[in-house]
C-alpha positions in Angstrom: 0.0 0.0 0.0 1.2 3.5 -0.8 2.4 5.4 2.2 -0.6 7.5 3.5 -0.4 11.1 4.7 -2.4 12.0 7.7 -5.4 14.2 6.8 -7.9 14.5 9.7 -10.7 15.9 7.5 -10.3 13.0 5.0 -10.1 10.5 7.9 -13.3 11.9 9.3 -15.1 11.6 6.0 -13.9 8.0 5.6 -15.2 7.2 9.1 -18.6 8.2 7.8 -18.7 5.6 5.0 -20.9 3.4 7.2 -23.6 6.2 7.1 -26.9 4.3 6.8 -28.8 7.2 5.1 -28.2 6.9 1.4 -28.5 10.6 0.7 -26.0 11.4 3.4 -23.6 8.7 2.2 -23.7 10.1 -1.3 -22.5 13.5 0.1 -19.7 11.8 2.0 -18.7 9.8 -1.0 -18.6 12.9 -3.3 -16.5 14.7 -0.7 -14.0 11.8 -0.7 -14.0 11.8 -4.5 -12.8 15.4 -4.5 -9.5 14.3 -2.9 -8.8 12.1 -6.0 -5.9 9.6 -5.9 -4.6 11.0 -2.7 -7.6 9.4 -0.8 -6.8 5.9 -2.0 -4.1 4.9 0.6 -6.4 5.9 3.5 -9.3 4.1 1.9 -7.2 1.0 1.5 -6.3 1.2 5.2 -9.9 1.6 6.2 -10.8 -1.5 4.1 -8.1 -3.5 5.9 -9.5 -2.4 9.3 -13.1 -3.4 8.8 -14.7 -6.8 8.6 -18.0 -5.5 7.4 -18.6 -6.8 3.9 -21.0 -3.9 3.1 -18.5 -1.3 4.2 -15.7 -3.0 2.3 -17.9 -3.0 -0.9 -18.6 0.7 -0.5 -14.8 1.4 -0.1 -14.0 -0.8 -3.1 -16.5 1.1 -5.2 -15.1 4.5 -4.2 -11.5 3.4 -4.9 -12.5 1.9 -8.3 -14.2 5.2 -9.3 -11.3 7.4 -8.2 -8.8 5.2 -10.1 -11.1 5.0 -13.1 -11.4 8.8 -13.3 -7.6 9.0 -13.0 -7.2 6.4 -15.8 -9.5 8.4 -18.1 -7.4 11.6 -17.4 -4.1 9.7 -18.1 -5.6 8.2 -21.3 -6.7 11.7 -22.5 -3.3 13.1 -21.7 -1.5 10.3 -23.6 -3.9 10.6 -26.6 -3.2 14.3 -27.0 0.4 14.7 -25.7 1.8 11.2 -25.5 3.9 11.2 -28.8 2.4 7.8 -29.7 4.6 6.1 -27.1 3.3 2.5 -27.4 4.7 1.3 -24.1 3.0 3.9 -22.1 -0.2 3.2 -24.0 0.0 -0.5 -23.2 0.6 0.2 -19.5 -2.4 2.5 -19.4 -4.5 -0.3 -21.0 -3.2 -2.8 -18.4 -4.1 -0.5 -15.6 -7.8 -0.8 -16.4 -7.9 -4.2 -14.9 -4.9 -3.9 -12.6 -5.5 -0.5 -11.1 -2.8 -0.5 -8.4 -0.1 -2.2 -10.5 3.5 -1.3 -9.9 4.1 0.6 -13.2 7.9 0.9 -12.6 8.2 -2.9 -12.0 6.3 -3.4 -15.2 8.7 -1.1 -17.1 11.7 -3.0 -15.6 10.3 -6.3 -16.9 9.9 -4.8 -20.3 13.4 -3.3 -20.4 15.0 -6.6 -19.4 13.4 -8.1 -22.5 14.5 -5.1 -24.5 18.1 -5.4 -23.3 18.3 -9.0 -24.4 17.4 -7.9 -27.9 19.7 -4.8 -27.8 22.7 -7.0 -26.9 22.2 -9.0 -30.2 21.6 -6.1 -32.5 24.1 -4.0 -34.4 24.0 -1.5 -37.3 25.6 -3.9 -39.7 22.6 -6.2 -39.7 20.1 -6.1 -42.6 16.4 -5.6 -41.8 15.7 -9.3 -42.1 18.7 -10.2 -39.9 17.3 -7.8 -37.3 13.9 -9.6 -37.5 15.7 -12.9 -36.9 17.2 -11.4 -33.7 13.8 -10.1 -32.5 12.2 -13.5 -33.2 15.0 -15.4 -31.5 14.8 -13.4 -28.3 11.0 -13.1 -28.2 9.9 -16.5 -29.3 12.9 -18.8 -28.7 14.6 -17.4 -25.6 11.5 -15.9 -23.9 9.1 -18.3 -25.4 6.2 -16.0 -26.1 3.3 -18.2 -27.2 -0.4 -18.3 -27.8 -2.7 -19.9 -25.3 -2.7 -23.7 -25.6 -6.4 -23.8 -26.2 -8.8 -21.4 -27.9 -10.1 -19.4 -25.0 -11.8 -16.0 -24.5 -10.1 -14.6 -21.4 -9.2 -10.9 -21.0 -6.0 -11.7 -19.1 -4.3 -12.7 -22.4 -4.5 -9.1 -23.6 -2.7 -7.5 -20.7 1.0 -6.6 -20.6 1.7 -7.8 -17.1 0.2 -11.3 -17.9 2.2 -11.5 -21.1 5.5 -10.6 -19.5 4.9 -12.9 -16.5 3.4 -16.0 -18.2 4.9 -15.5 -21.7 1.4 -16.3 -23.1 -1.0 -14.0 -24.9 -3.2 -13.6 -27.9 -1.5 -12.9 -31.2 -2.8 -9.3 -31.0 -1.1 -8.7 -27.7 2.1 -10.4 -28.7 2.1 -8.2 -31.8 1.7 -5.1 -29.7 4.6 -6.2 -27.5 6.7 -6.9 -30.6 6.1 -3.5 -32.1 6.7 -1.8 -28.7 10.0 -3.6 -28.3 11.1 -2.8 -31.9 10.2 0.9 -31.6 12.0 1.2 -28.3 15.1 0.0 -30.1 14.6 2.6 -32.9 13.4 0.1 -35.4 10.8 1.0 -38.0 8.1 -1.6 -37.1 4.5 -0.6 -36.8 1.2 -2.4 -36.5 -1.2 -3.0 -39.3 -4.7 -4.3 -38.6 -6.4 -6.7 -41.0 -10.0 -8.0 -41.0 -10.8 -10.5 -38.3 -8.9 -8.5 -35.7 -5.6 -9.8 -37.1 -2.6 -7.7 -36.1 0.5 -7.9 -38.3 3.7 -5.8 -38.3 5.0 -3.7 -41.1 8.7 -3.0 -41.5 9.1 0.3 -43.1 11.8 1.5 -45.5 12.7 4.4 -43.2 15.0 4.7 -40.2 13.6 5.4 -36.7 10.6 4.4 -34.7 8.3 7.2 -35.7 5.5 6.4 -38.1 5.5 7.9 -41.6 2.3 6.7 -43.2 3.8 7.5 -46.6 6.9 5.3 -46.1 7.1 2.1 -48.2 6.5 -1.2 -46.4 9.4 -3.5 -47.1 7.7 -6.7 -45.7 5.3 -7.8 -43.0 5.9 -9.9 -39.8 3.3 -12.3 -38.4 3.3 -12.5 -34.6 1.0 -15.5 -34.7 3.6 -17.5 -36.6 6.6 -16.7 -34.4 7.5 -13.7 -36.5 7.4 -15.2 -39.9 8.0 -12.8 -42.7 5.6 -12.4 -45.6 4.7 -10.0 -48.4 1.9 -7.7 -49.6 0.8 -10.5 -52.0 -0.1 -12.7 -49.1 -2.3 -10.0 -47.6 -4.0 -9.5 -51.0 -4.6 -13.3 -51.2 -6.2 -13.3 -47.7 -8.4 -10.4 -48.5 -9.5 -12.2 -51.7 -10.4 -15.3 -49.7 -12.4 -13.2 -47.2 -14.0 -11.4 -50.1 -12.9 -8.1 -48.7 -12.0 -5.2 -51.1 -8.2 -4.8 -51.2 -8.3 -1.1 -50.1 -4.8 0.5 -49.7 -5.6 1.4 -46.0 -5.6 -2.3 -45.1 -1.9 -2.6 -46.2 -0.8 0.4 -44.3 0.4 0.6 -40.7 -1.6 2.5 -38.1 -0.5 4.8 -35.3 -0.5 3.9 -31.6 -3.8 5.5 -30.9 -5.6 3.1 -33.3 -3.7 0.2 -31.8 -4.8 1.2 -28.3 -8.4 1.7 -29.3 -8.5 -1.7 -30.9 -7.1 -3.3 -27.7 -9.9 -1.6 -25.7 -12.4 -2.7 -28.3 -11.2 -6.4 -28.0 -11.3 -6.2 -24.2 -14.9 -4.8 -24.3 -15.9 -7.6 -26.6 -14.4 -10.2 -24.2 -16.1 -8.8 -21.1 -19.4 -8.4 -23.0 -19.2 -12.0 -24.2 -18.6 -13.1 -20.7 -21.7 -11.3 -19.4 -19.9 -8.4 -17.7 -21.7 -5.6 -19.5 -20.7 -3.1 -16.7 -17.0 -3.4 -17.6 -17.8 -3.3 -21.3 -19.7 0.0 -20.8 -16.8 1.4 -18.8 -14.3 0.5 -21.5 -16.5 2.0 -24.2 -16.5 5.2 -22.2 -12.7 5.1 -21.9 -12.4 4.8 -25.7 -14.0 8.3 -26.0 -10.8 9.7 -24.5 -8.9 8.7 -27.7 -11.1 10.7 -30.0 
């Protein structure tokens, strides 16, 4: 738990959470909300010191709403001023489910994986040789893989689960792959195909920043351990699916589109599992990206 600061007024408000009159409780709750994230440590302490399930539920609801509001603000800030940093986007996404996650610990896990790749890269390697290094570290050394069975579980989308269990959906593995590549100054960006397929485009341009006019040299398939393929194979897929081969489908998208798609997939998984409340919350979060 985060170290709490003593605030007698806030402590007095928290002591009134057991207020039986609903109207009076709403006033107390709204006063606590006004403290924002600074109220969370004291609320967590109050939760630990009561055995009343009803009071604990009230505290949990208040903490969730405070953290949700903060997440919305952080997402809005990232969307407008985040410079398309995909790692920060993925951490914000993960915080939806794991609100109190240690973000620095998560970054350290990521940078350990990034370091393993960096140690094997050098400027003399061709683009394809660099892909071989990425694939070797991500899929052979760290053994990133798809779930052993076809399951619909939100956990396989989140960054912390992916880094800890080395298991995730191809979409989340693809986001991690792009994030690692971009953090190493490589021109790898996500492209989203029909059926929620995420592939990676290697651009004929130096640096991690997306130039939507740059030429795509080749594509990388995170579902097939980083197998390389060409535009012709995407065209063949679109033909099989009877989808018009619009140029936009061959082009990479920016981090905001990737993050929005992650939230869309998460909303679908929660909705399919019957958790419509979370699906509605996520749909609200997505408005911060527009």
